[in-house]
Structures are given as structure tokens and as C-alpha cells.
N, CA, C and O atoms as a Tinker XYZ file with bonds, in Angstrom:
   304  protein
     1  N      1.254000   -1.484000    0.221000    73     2
     2  CA    -0.014000    0.337000   -0.101000    64     1     3
     3  C      1.099000    1.211000   -0.342000    63     2     4     5
     4  O      2.260000    0.881000   -0.097000    81     3
     5  N      0.800000    2.189000   -0.762000    73     3     6
     6  CA     1.312000    3.293000   -0.849000    64     5     7
     7  C      0.966000    4.332000    0.132000    63     6     8     9
     8  O     -0.151000    4.705000    0.492000    81     7
     9  N      2.409000    4.824000    0.585000    73     7    10
    10  CA     2.435000    5.841000    1.889000    64     9    11
    11  C      2.012000    7.248000    1.118000    63    10    12    13
    12  O      1.912000    7.397000   -0.100000    81    11
    13  N      1.775000    8.305000    2.218000    73    11    14
    14  CA     2.348000    9.599000    1.596000    64    13    15
    15  C      3.501000   10.406000    2.120000    63    14    16    17
    16  O      4.065000   10.310000    3.210000    81    15
    17  N      3.668000   10.990000    1.403000    73    15    18
    18  CA     5.119000   12.012000    1.539000    64    17    19
    19  C      5.034000   12.392000    2.990000    63    18    20    21
    20  O      4.147000   13.059000    3.522000    81    19
    21  N      6.218000   11.801000    3.605000    73    19    22
    22  CA     6.273000   12.183000    4.876000    64    21    23
    23  C      7.780000   12.622000    5.411000    63    22    24    25
    24  O      8.677000   11.851000    5.753000    81    23
    25  N      7.819000   14.351000    5.388000    73    23    26
    26  CA     9.108000   14.778000    5.996000    64    25    27
    27  C      9.674000   14.013000    6.708000    63    26    28    29
    28  O     10.832000   13.745000    6.389000    81    27
    29  N      9.107000   13.370000    7.920000    73    27    30
    30  CA     9.522000   12.778000    9.207000    64    29    31
    31  C     10.692000   11.866000    8.605000    63    30    32    33
    32  O     11.913000   12.005000    8.674000    81    31
    33  N      9.948000   10.941000    8.027000    73    31    34
    34  CA    10.803000   10.000000    7.382000    64    33    35
    35  C     11.393000   10.088000    6.856000    63    34    36    37
    36  O     12.455000    9.480000    6.985000    81    35
    37  N     11.074000   11.171000    5.557000    73    35    38
    38  CA    12.206000   11.707000    4.949000    64    37    39
    39  C     13.217000   11.560000    5.244000    63    38    40    41
    40  O     13.975000   10.858000    4.574000    81    39
    41  N     13.559000   12.124000    6.268000    73    39    42
    42  CA    14.572000   12.743000    7.663000    64    41    43
    43  C     15.642000   11.131000    7.743000    63    42    44    45
    44  O     16.866000   11.005000    7.730000    81    43
    45  N     14.616000   10.172000    7.820000    73    43    46
    46  CA    15.322000    9.335000    8.519000    64    45    47
    47  C     15.705000    7.959000    6.979000    63    46    48    49
    48  O     16.403000    6.958000    7.140000    81    47
    49  N     15.289000    8.196000    6.181000    73    47    50
    50  CA    16.010000    7.499000    5.471000    64    49    51
    51  C     17.319000    7.000000    4.551000    63    50    52    53
    52  O     17.747000    7.762000    3.685000    81    51
    53  N     17.836000    5.906000    4.734000    73    51    54
    54  CA    19.059000    5.712000    4.537000    64    53    55
    55  C     18.852000    4.477000    3.242000    63    54    56    57
    56  O     19.963000    3.947000    3.251000    81    55
    57  N     18.398000    4.081000    2.645000    73    55    58
    58  CA    18.377000    3.191000    1.854000    64    57    59
    59  C     17.374000    3.825000    0.444000    63    58    60    61
    60  O     16.260000    4.183000    0.825000    81    59
    61  N     17.602000    3.991000   -0.987000    73    59    62
    62  CA    16.736000    3.471000   -1.722000    64    61    63
    63  C     16.504000    2.240000   -2.713000    63    62    64    65
    64  O     17.361000    1.427000   -3.058000    81    63
    65  N     14.857000    2.285000   -3.185000    73    63    66
    66  CA    15.047000    1.074000   -3.803000    64    65    67
    67  C     13.889000    1.588000   -4.595000    63    66    68    69
    68  O     12.891000    2.150000   -4.143000    81    67
    69  N     14.273000    1.208000   -6.334000    73    67    70
    70  CA    12.789000    1.789000   -7.383000    64    69    71
    71  C     12.620000   -0.047000   -7.836000    63    70    72    73
    72  O     13.435000   -0.965000   -7.930000    81    71
    73  N     11.446000    0.040000   -7.990000    73    71    74
    74  CA    10.955000   -1.172000   -8.526000    64    73    75
    75  C     10.316000   -0.856000   -9.612000    63    74    76    77
    76  O      9.445000    0.001000   -9.460000    81    75
    77  N     10.522000   -1.424000  -11.055000    73    75    78
    78  CA    10.240000   -1.399000  -12.195000    64    77    79
    79  C      8.977000   -1.986000  -13.206000    63    78    80    81
    80  O      8.316000   -1.474000  -14.109000    81    79
    81  N      8.998000   -3.004000  -12.718000    73    79    82
    82  CA     8.305000   -4.156000  -12.785000    64    81    83
    83  C      8.847000   -4.053000  -14.287000    63    82    84    85
    84  O      9.953000   -4.090000  -14.825000    81    83
    85  N      7.166000   -3.869000  -14.802000    73    83    86
    86  CA     6.826000   -3.799000  -16.591000    64    85    87
    87  C      7.052000   -2.849000  -17.069000    63    86    88    89
    88  O      7.434000   -2.651000  -18.222000    81    87
    89  N      6.792000   -1.927000  -16.029000    73    87    90
    90  CA     7.294000   -0.335000  -17.161000    64    89    91
    91  C      8.804000   -0.105000  -16.975000    63    90    92    93
    92  O      9.532000   -0.365000  -16.017000    81    91
    93  N      9.143000    0.631000  -18.534000    73    91    94
    94  CA    10.407000    1.045000  -18.613000    64    93    95
    95  C     11.557000   -0.284000  -19.332000    63    94    96    97
    96  O     12.784000   -0.262000  -19.425000    81    95
    97  N     10.609000   -1.306000  -19.730000    73    95    98
    98  CA    11.535000   -2.712000  -20.395000    64    97    99
    99  C     12.550000   -1.742000  -21.436000    63    98   100   101
   100  O     13.775000   -1.817000  -21.530000    81    99
   101  N     11.509000   -0.710000  -22.259000    73    99   102
   102  CA    12.424000   -0.546000  -23.463000    64   101   103
   103  C     13.307000    0.348000  -23.288000    63   102   104   105
   104  O     13.813000    0.896000  -24.268000    81   103
   105  N     13.839000    0.824000  -21.421000    73   103   106
   106  CA    14.872000    1.989000  -21.245000    64   105   107
   107  C     15.958000    1.348000  -21.238000    63   106   108   109
   108  O     15.956000    0.396000  -20.458000    81   107
   109  N     17.080000    1.544000  -21.932000    73   107   110
   110  CA    18.349000    1.055000  -21.555000    64   109   111
   111  C     19.072000    1.701000  -19.597000    63   110   112   113
   112  O     18.632000    2.522000  -18.793000    81   111
   113  N     20.107000    0.924000  -19.594000    73   111   114
   114  CA    20.658000    1.224000  -18.347000    64   113   115
   115  C     20.834000    2.790000  -17.583000    63   114   116   117
   116  O     20.451000    3.153000  -16.470000    81   115
   117  N     21.750000    3.727000  -18.918000    73   115   118
   118  CA    21.539000    4.908000  -18.627000    64   117   119
   119  C     20.511000    5.593000  -18.299000    63   118   120   121
   120  O     20.630000    6.422000  -17.397000    81   119
   121  N     19.295000    5.411000  -18.936000    73   119   122
   122  CA    17.947000    6.146000  -18.852000    64   121   123
   123  C     17.233000    5.660000  -17.794000    63   122   124   125
   124  O     16.496000    6.433000  -17.182000    81   123
   125  N     17.339000    4.288000  -17.407000    73   123   126
   126  CA    16.536000    3.832000  -15.836000    64   125   127
   127  C     17.742000    4.627000  -14.895000    63   126   128   129
   128  O     17.199000    5.295000  -14.016000    81   127
   129  N     18.822000    4.692000  -14.873000    73   127   130
   130  CA    19.608000    5.583000  -13.620000    64   129   131
   131  C     19.419000    6.976000  -13.314000    63   130   132   133
   132  O     19.527000    7.433000  -12.176000    81   131
   133  N     19.071000    7.802000  -14.578000    73   131   134
   134  CA    19.073000    9.054000  -14.815000    64   133   135
   135  C     17.025000    9.045000  -14.332000    63   134   136   137
   136  O     16.485000   10.029000  -13.826000    81   135
   137  N     16.655000    8.400000  -14.493000    73   135   138
   138  CA    15.048000    8.421000  -14.099000    64   137   139
   139  C     14.745000    8.052000  -12.210000    63   138   140   141
   140  O     13.921000    8.677000  -11.543000    81   139
   141  N     15.387000    7.230000  -11.812000    73   139   142
   142  CA    15.436000    6.960000  -10.744000    64   141   143
   143  C     15.939000    7.893000  -10.296000    63   142   144   145
   144  O     15.177000    8.686000   -9.743000    81   143
   145  N     16.969000    8.125000  -10.317000    73   143   146
   146  CA    17.738000    9.598000  -10.002000    64   145   147
   147  C     17.142000   10.671000   -9.603000    63   146   148   149
   148  O     17.306000   11.147000   -8.480000    81   147
   149  N     16.134000   11.319000  -10.790000    73   147   150
   150  CA    15.061000   11.580000  -10.480000    64   149   151
   151  C     13.655000   11.800000  -10.092000    63   150   152   153
   152  O     12.980000   12.828000  -10.037000    81   151
   153  N     13.318000   10.227000   -9.768000    73   151   154
   154  CA    12.523000    9.907000   -8.828000    64   153   155
   155  C     12.389000   10.097000   -7.524000    63   154   156   157
   156  O     11.419000   10.241000   -6.780000    81   155
   157  N     14.149000   10.055000   -7.304000    73   155   158
   158  CA    14.007000    9.729000   -5.586000    64   157   159
   159  C     14.409000   11.224000   -5.010000    63   158   160   161
   160  O     14.607000   11.525000   -3.833000    81   159
   161  N     14.475000   12.126000   -6.244000    73   159   162
   162  CA    14.980000   13.643000   -5.664000    64   161   163
   163  C     14.155000   14.071000   -5.435000    63   162   164   165
   164  O     14.217000   15.023000   -4.657000    81   163
   165  N     12.708000   13.601000   -6.023000    73   163   166
   166  CA    11.415000   14.341000   -5.730000    64   165   167
   167  C     10.473000   13.117000   -5.372000    63   166   168   169
   168  O      9.572000   12.685000   -6.090000    81   167
   169  N     10.862000   12.621000   -4.081000    73   167   170
   170  CA     9.859000   11.378000   -3.695000    64   169   171
   171  C      8.125000   11.925000   -3.708000    63   170   172   173
   172  O      7.272000   11.107000   -4.051000    81   171
   173  N      7.789000   13.085000   -3.384000    73   171   174
   174  CA     6.404000   13.717000   -2.911000    64   173   175
   175  C      5.888000   13.961000   -3.995000    63   174   176   177
   176  O      4.864000   14.601000   -3.754000    81   175
   177  N      6.034000   13.787000   -5.305000    73   175   178
   178  CA     5.580000   13.621000   -6.398000    64   177   179
   179  C      5.503000   12.310000   -6.911000    63   178   180   181
   180  O      5.216000   12.158000   -8.098000    81   179
   181  N      5.785000   11.044000   -5.952000    73   179   182
   182  CA     5.728000   10.024000   -7.537000    64   181   183
   183  C      4.183000    9.339000   -7.033000    63   182   184   185
   184  O      3.462000    9.769000   -6.132000    81   183
   185  N      3.996000    8.421000   -7.714000    73   183   186
   186  CA     2.891000    7.727000   -7.267000    64   185   187
   187  C      2.266000    6.572000   -6.346000    63   186   188   189
   188  O      1.202000    6.159000   -5.885000    81   187
   189  N      3.454000    6.366000   -6.384000    73   187   190
   190  CA     3.350000    4.932000   -5.601000    64   189   191
   191  C      4.914000    4.642000   -5.005000    63   190   192   193
   192  O      5.876000    4.072000   -5.520000    81   191
   193  N      4.692000    5.418000   -3.433000    73   191   194
   194  CA     5.642000    5.282000   -2.245000    64   193   195
   195  C      5.909000    5.106000   -1.146000    63   194   196   197
   196  O      5.392000    5.833000   -0.299000    81   195
   197  N      6.570000    4.352000   -0.868000    73   195   198
   198  CA     6.064000    3.540000    0.673000    64   197   199
   199  C      7.591000    3.951000    1.455000    63   198   200   201
   200  O      8.511000    4.545000    0.894000    81   199
   201  N      7.588000    3.526000    2.720000    73   199   202
   202  CA     8.875000    3.634000    3.489000    64   201   203
   203  C      8.490000    2.114000    4.215000    63   202   204   205
   204  O      7.432000    1.570000    4.531000    81   203
   205  N      9.966000    1.736000    4.298000    73   203   206
   206  CA     9.851000    0.181000    4.591000    64   205   207
   207  C     10.980000    0.146000    5.763000    63   206   208   209
   208  O     12.187000    0.090000    5.531000    81   207
   209  N     10.357000    0.191000    7.146000    73   207   210
   210  CA    11.069000    0.009000    8.364000    64   209   211
   211  C     12.291000   -0.628000    8.158000    63   210   212   213
   212  O     12.174000   -1.802000    7.807000    81   211
   213  N     13.427000   -0.207000    8.269000    73   211   214
   214  CA    15.133000   -1.075000    8.531000    64   213   215
   215  C     15.239000   -0.615000    9.718000    63   214   216   217
   216  O     14.509000    0.079000   10.425000    81   215
   217  N     16.554000   -1.239000    9.884000    73   215   218
   218  CA    17.239000   -1.380000   11.040000    64   217   219
   219  C     17.626000   -0.378000   12.090000    63   218   220   221
   220  O     17.482000   -0.260000   13.307000    81   219
   221  N     18.358000    0.514000   10.782000    73   219   222
   222  CA    18.711000    1.884000   10.771000    64   221   223
   223  C     18.171000    3.378000   10.779000    63   222   224   225
   224  O     18.482000    4.513000   11.137000    81   223
   225  N     17.377000    2.807000   10.288000    73   223   226
   226  CA    16.201000    3.957000    9.548000    64   225   227
   227  C     14.982000    3.508000    8.544000    63   226   228   229
   228  O     14.236000    2.549000    8.740000    81   227
   229  N     14.946000    4.312000    7.543000    73   227   230
   230  CA    13.524000    3.835000    6.565000    64   229   231
   231  C     14.389000    3.651000    4.924000    63   230   232   233
   232  O     15.519000    3.975000    4.559000    81   231
   233  N     13.480000    3.120000    4.371000    73   231   234
   234  CA    14.064000    2.487000    3.339000    64   233   235
   235  C     13.237000    3.016000    1.910000    63   234   236   237
   236  O     12.417000    2.151000    1.605000    81   235
   237  N     13.213000    4.222000    0.916000    73   235   238
   238  CA    12.377000    4.785000    0.388000    64   237   239
   239  C     12.160000    3.615000   -0.533000    63   238   240   241
   240  O     13.232000    3.140000   -0.909000    81   239
   241  N     10.956000    2.928000   -1.071000    73   239   242
   242  CA    10.970000    2.378000   -1.814000    64   241   243
   243  C      9.813000    3.090000   -3.206000    63   242   244   245
   244  O      8.626000    3.244000   -2.918000    81   243
   245  N     10.166000    3.354000   -4.212000    73   243   246
   246  CA     8.900000    3.831000   -5.239000    64   245   247
   247  C      8.909000    2.848000   -6.204000    63   246   248   249
   248  O      9.973000    2.505000   -6.721000    81   247
   249  N      7.603000    2.235000   -6.585000    73   247   250
   250  CA     7.300000    1.649000   -7.677000    64   249   251
   251  C      7.074000    2.668000   -8.501000    63   250   252   253
   252  O      6.441000    3.669000   -8.164000    81   251
   253  N      7.810000    2.398000  -10.166000    73   251   254
   254  CA     7.520000    3.697000  -11.068000    64   253   255
   255  C      6.437000    3.396000  -11.574000    63   254   256   257
   256  O      6.332000    2.191000  -11.803000    81   255
   257  N      5.059000    4.386000  -12.007000    73   255   258
   258  CA     3.896000    4.242000  -12.853000    64   257   259
   259  C      4.193000    4.995000  -14.032000    63   258   260   261
   260  O      5.214000    5.679000  -14.083000    81   259
   261  N      3.398000    4.928000  -14.971000    73   259   262
   262  CA     3.027000    5.465000  -16.017000    64   261   263
   263  C      3.147000    7.370000  -16.016000    63   262   264   265
   264  O      3.752000    8.292000  -16.563000    81   263
   265  N      2.115000    7.092000  -15.002000    73   263   266
   266  CA     2.155000    8.911000  -14.937000    64   265   267
   267  C      3.776000    9.109000  -14.357000    63   266   268   269
   268  O      4.289000    9.949000  -15.096000    81   267
   269  N      4.527000    8.769000  -13.574000    73   267   270
   270  CA     5.550000    9.074000  -13.204000    64   269   271
   271  C      6.565000    9.243000  -14.746000    63   270   272   273
   272  O      6.999000   10.300000  -15.204000    81   271
   273  N      6.681000    8.353000  -15.108000    73   271   274
   274  CA     7.434000    9.058000  -16.577000    64   273   275
   275  C      7.149000    9.282000  -17.495000    63   274   276   277
   276  O      7.881000    9.200000  -18.482000    81   275
   277  N      5.626000    9.753000  -17.492000    73   275   278
   278  CA     4.764000   10.749000  -18.220000    64   277   279
   279  C      5.302000   12.248000  -17.573000    63   278   280   281
   280  O      5.444000   13.166000  -18.381000    81   279
   281  N      5.502000   12.417000  -16.616000    73   279   282
   282  CA     5.326000   13.290000  -15.380000    64   281   283
   283  C      6.783000   13.798000  -15.899000    63   282   284   285
   284  O      7.010000   14.924000  -16.341000    81   283
   285  N      7.848000   12.598000  -15.736000    73   283   286
   286  CA     9.373000   13.138000  -16.159000    64   285   287
   287  C     10.043000   13.256000  -17.284000    63   286   288   289
   288  O     11.167000   13.744000  -17.397000    81   287
   289  N      9.094000   12.634000  -18.485000    73   287   290
   290  CA     9.584000   12.798000  -19.834000    64   289   291
   291  C      8.630000   14.247000  -20.080000    63   290   292   293
   292  O      8.938000   14.813000  -21.129000    81   291
   293  N      7.741000   14.801000  -19.440000    73   291   294
   294  CA     7.451000   16.113000  -20.253000    64   293   295
   295  C      8.159000   17.947000  -19.372000    63   294   296   297
   296  O      8.072000   19.143000  -19.650000    81   295
   297  N      8.913000   16.958000  -18.086000    73   295   298
   298  CA    10.000000   18.226000  -17.742000    64   297   299
   299  C     11.308000   18.036000  -18.120000    63   298   300   301
   300  O     12.181000   18.807000  -17.720000    81   299
   301  N     11.564000   17.072000  -18.868000    73   299   302
   302  CA    12.886000   16.793000  -19.508000    64   301   303
   303  C     13.350000   17.769000  -20.754000    63   302   304
   304  O     14.429000   17.583000  -21.316000    81   303
């Protein structure tokens, strides 16, 4: 289940994870790396954001959606 952006948990993020599933299969590694960097730079705008508790803080997990790709492509 997706979480809302949480400034408190954001301050405790120690890991980042991006799940692409079937979205972005046509992208090369460099494109995925660039888009991943952009997604994690603005997590509040992501459509599917989760905070997963880890021993030292939180892992920010973003599952990429078509809306995210459309938003990033329109701003590039």
C-alpha cells in the first residue's frame, strides 16, 4: 500500500529502492539510472511511494508508474 510523503520519515531514509516491474523495459541502463535519480530527488511527486522500516531508519521504495514516466518526460 502506498504511503503519503512524510518529511519525518524522509529525514530518516538510509536506503533507496526503485521497482520498475514491466514499466520501462525498453529503457537502457543509463536512462533508468537517470530516471531513478529524478524520482528519488522528488519523492513527494511519485505515484507509489512506500517507507519500509529497516534497522537504521527507513528505505524509500518507489514503484515506477506510467504517470511518473509521463511527468518526468514532460519536464526533461
